[in-house]
C-alpha positions in Angstrom: 0.0 -0.3 -0.1 2.7 2.5 0.3 4.4 1.9 -2.1 1.3 2.1 -4.0 0.3 5.9 -2.7 4.1 6.6 -3.5 3.7 6.2 -7.1 0.5 7.3 -6.9 2.0 10.7 -5.8 4.7 10.5 -8.6 2.2 10.1 -10.9 0.4 13.0 -9.7 3.9 15.2 -9.6 4.3 14.0 -13.2 0.7 14.9 -14.9 0.9 18.5 -12.7 4.0 19.4 -14.6 2.7 17.7 -18.2 -0.6 20.0 -17.0 1.5 23.3 -16.2 3.5 23.0 -19.8 1.0 23.1 -21.6 -0.5 26.3 -19.8 -1.5 28.9 -22.7 0.3 32.4 -21.8 -2.6 34.4 -21.8 -0.9 37.9 -21.5 -2.0 40.0 -19.2 -4.4 42.6 -20.1 -3.1 46.3 -20.3 -2.0 47.4 -16.7 -0.7 49.8 -14.8 1.7 48.7 -12.9 4.1 48.2 -15.7 3.7 47.9 -19.2 4.8 44.4 -21.1 7.7 45.5 -23.3 9.5 47.3 -20.6 12.8 45.1 -21.7 12.8 45.7 -24.8 13.3 49.4 -24.7 15.6 49.6 -21.9 18.5 52.1 -22.3 21.0 50.1 -20.5 22.1 47.0 -22.6 22.4 44.7 -19.6 18.6 45.3 -18.9 17.6 44.7 -22.6 19.8 41.6 -23.0 19.3 39.9 -19.8 16.9 41.7 -17.7 13.9 39.6 -17.4 14.2 38.3 -13.9 14.9 41.8 -12.9 12.0 43.4 -14.7 9.3 40.5 -13.7 10.4 40.8 -9.6 9.8 44.8 -10.2 6.1 43.9 -11.9 5.3 41.8 -8.6 6.4 44.2 -6.3 4.3 47.3 -8.5 1.4 45.0 -8.5 1.3 44.1 -5.1 2.3 47.3 -3.6 0.0 49.3 -5.9 2.8 51.3 -7.6 3.5 52.0 -10.7 7.3 51.8 -12.6 8.1 53.3 -15.6 11.2 52.5 -17.3 13.0 55.7 -15.9 12.3 54.0 -12.5 13.4 51.0 -13.2 16.6 51.8 -14.0 17.2 54.3 -11.6 16.3 50.7 -9.1 19.0 49.0 -11.4 21.8 51.3 -10.7 21.1 51.3 -6.9 20.6 47.6 -6.9 24.1 47.4 -8.7 25.7 50.1 -6.1 24.3 48.1 -3.2 24.8 44.4 -4.7 22.0 43.3 -5.0 22.6 42.7 -8.6 25.5 42.2 -11.2 26.4 44.7 -13.9 25.4 42.5 -16.1 21.9 41.9 -14.6 22.3 39.2 -12.9 20.6 39.5 -9.6 22.4 38.4 -6.8 19.5 38.8 -3.8 16.3 38.8 -5.6 14.6 39.4 -2.3 17.0 42.6 -1.4 16.2 43.6 -5.0 12.0 43.6 -4.0 12.4 45.2 -0.8 14.4 47.9 -2.9 11.8 48.3 -5.4 8.8 48.7 -2.8 10.8 50.7 -0.4 10.2 49.2 2.5 10.6 45.6 4.1 7.9 44.1 2.7 10.0 41.0 1.8 11.7 38.0 3.4 12.0 34.4 1.5 12.3 33.8 -1.9 11.7 29.9 -2.2 11.8 27.4 -5.8 8.1 26.0 -5.3 7.6 23.1 -8.0 4.0 24.0 -8.1 2.7 27.6 -6.4 -0.1 28.1 -4.3 -0.2 31.5 -4.9 -1.4 33.8 -7.4 1.4 35.7 -7.8 5.2 34.2 -8.6 7.8 34.1 -11.2 7.8 31.5 -13.5 11.7 30.4 -15.3 11.2 29.4 -18.9 13.6 27.4 -20.9 14.5 26.7 -24.2 17.6 24.8 -25.3 20.2 27.8 -25.3 18.3 30.7 -23.3 16.1 30.9 -20.2 13.7 33.8 -19.7 11.1 34.5 -16.8 7.8 36.1 -16.5 5.0 37.0 -14.3 2.2 34.9 -13.7 -0.6 36.7 -12.1 -3.9 34.9 -11.5 -2.9 32.4 -14.2 -2.1 35.2 -17.1 1.4 35.9 -18.2 3.3 39.3 -18.2 6.1 39.3 -20.0 8.4 41.8 -20.1 9.7 42.0 -23.5 7.6 43.3 -26.1 4.3 41.4 -26.3 4.1 41.5 -30.2 6.8 39.0 -30.3 5.8 35.6 -29.8 6.3 35.8 -26.2 7.2 32.6 -23.9 6.5 30.2 -27.0 8.5 27.5 -27.4 9.5 27.9 -24.1 8.8 25.2 -21.0 8.5 25.8 -17.8 11.1 24.6 -15.2 11.1 26.5 -12.4 9.1 28.8 -10.1 10.4 31.8 -7.7 7.8 32.8 -5.3 9.3 36.0 -2.8 7.2 36.6 -0.3 
């Protein structure tokens, strides 16, 4: 009986991963908190080329705290985060919790987890292709993509992990 229950649990996990990989990526309707495509229009080359995780974190903070973050504010936050060591100059996020608190302008966040199947309504999803990775924000089952919404978006990418910042 114990082996059967373990098998059933494994089957459930595999089925949930399959269902999640078949997710239809619905674009978030026009938002006030941050425009989709902000990464594509960033002036700093590191933000434009590798800023998807950075922008997904800012979008989560803006959404949860009722903020509006435009491209100028995002670039200010980038330079400040680099200065403080939260983000590397190439836009690699060293400390996502510290970056989220910097963007929120308060200590609202304490931890990050990499849950396989998040049970919250707002989380960051890491997607992958053979040579690339991309991060998007999921809000109530809809996808907010920091890259230009006119591009194929998450098409061709497969979900591989999650980031839940609380």
